[in-house]
C-alpha positions in Angstrom: 24.8 14.2 10.5 23.7 10.4 11.1 26.7 10.6 13.5 24.7 13.5 15.6 21.7 11.2 15.7 21.4 10.0 19.3 20.5 6.0 19.5 16.3 7.3 19.9 16.9 9.7 17.2 18.5 7.6 15.2 15.5 4.5 16.3 12.8 7.2 15.4 14.7 7.2 11.7 14.6 3.3 10.8 11.2 3.7 12.5 9.7 5.7 9.6 12.0 4.2 7.4 10.5 1.1 7.8 6.9 2.4 8.0 7.6 4.1 4.7 8.5 1.0 2.9 5.7 -1.3 4.8 3.6 1.9 3.1 4.6 1.7 -0.7 4.5 -2.1 -0.1 0.3 -2.3 0.4 0.1 1.1 -1.9 1.4 -0.8 -5.0 -0.3 -4.4 -4.1 -3.5 -3.8 -6.1 -1.2 -3.3 -8.8 1.0 -6.4 -8.2 -2.6 -8.2 -7.9 -3.8 -7.4 -11.0 -0.7 -8.5 -12.9 -1.2 -12.1 -11.1 -4.8 -11.9 -12.4 -4.0 -11.0 -16.0 -1.2 -13.8 -15.9 -4.0 -16.7 -14.7 -2.0 -16.8 -11.0 -5.4 -16.2 -9.2 -4.6 -18.4 -6.3 -1.3 -16.5 -6.5 -2.8 -13.0 -6.8 -5.3 -13.6 -3.6 -1.7 -15.3 -1.6 -0.7 -11.5 -2.2 -3.6 -9.5 -1.5 -4.9 -11.3 2.0 -2.3 -10.3 3.9 -2.0 -6.8 2.9 -6.1 -6.6 3.2 -5.7 -7.8 6.7 -3.2 -5.4 7.5 -5.2 -2.5 6.1 -8.8 -3.1 7.8 -6.4 -3.1 11.2 -5.5 0.7 10.0 -8.9 1.3 9.1 -10.2 0.1 13.3 -7.6 1.8 14.5 -8.1 5.0 12.7 -5.2 4.8 10.7 -5.0 6.4 6.5 -8.4 7.6 6.4 -9.3 7.5 2.7 -6.2 6.2 1.2 -7.1 3.0 3.2 -10.1 2.4 2.6 -9.1 3.3 -1.1 -6.8 0.8 -1.0 -9.1 -1.7 0.2 -11.5 -0.7 -2.9 -8.8 -1.2 -5.4 -6.7 -4.1 -4.1 -10.6 -6.0 -4.1 -11.2 -5.0 -7.4 -7.8 -6.0 -8.9 -8.5 -9.3 -7.7 -12.3 -8.9 -9.8 -9.7 -8.7 -12.5 -10.7 -5.5 -12.9 -8.4 -1.8 -14.0 -7.5 0.9 -12.0 -10.1 3.5 -10.6 -9.0 7.2 -10.9 -9.3 6.5 -6.7 -6.5 3.4 -7.3 -2.4 4.3 -5.9 -1.4 3.7 -9.5 -3.0 6.8 -10.9 -3.4 9.1 -7.5 0.6 8.5 -6.7 1.2 10.9 -10.1 -1.4 14.1 -9.1 0.2 13.3 -5.7 4.0 14.4 -7.1 3.3 16.5 -9.2 1.9 18.8 -7.0 4.8 18.4 -3.8 
């Protein structure tokens, strides 16, 4: 199939794949932060969260991602405070979305 694609279509597919990987890393960041906080690595947790928060804020300003972006920002900030995931946390939402798709 890939051989049949033109270079433009191949580039689009690569772009989509990269975007999907970035979104995956962003959505799982709050759980990584929670683990670091549990291990007492607050500075590392902050270093993990701050670039992600910055990206999420840019997405929010552009209107990208809707409520998922807001939920992820809330979840990441809560994770930095050592709070457990809420019902809107990706770790809980992911299972619901996978079972309904």
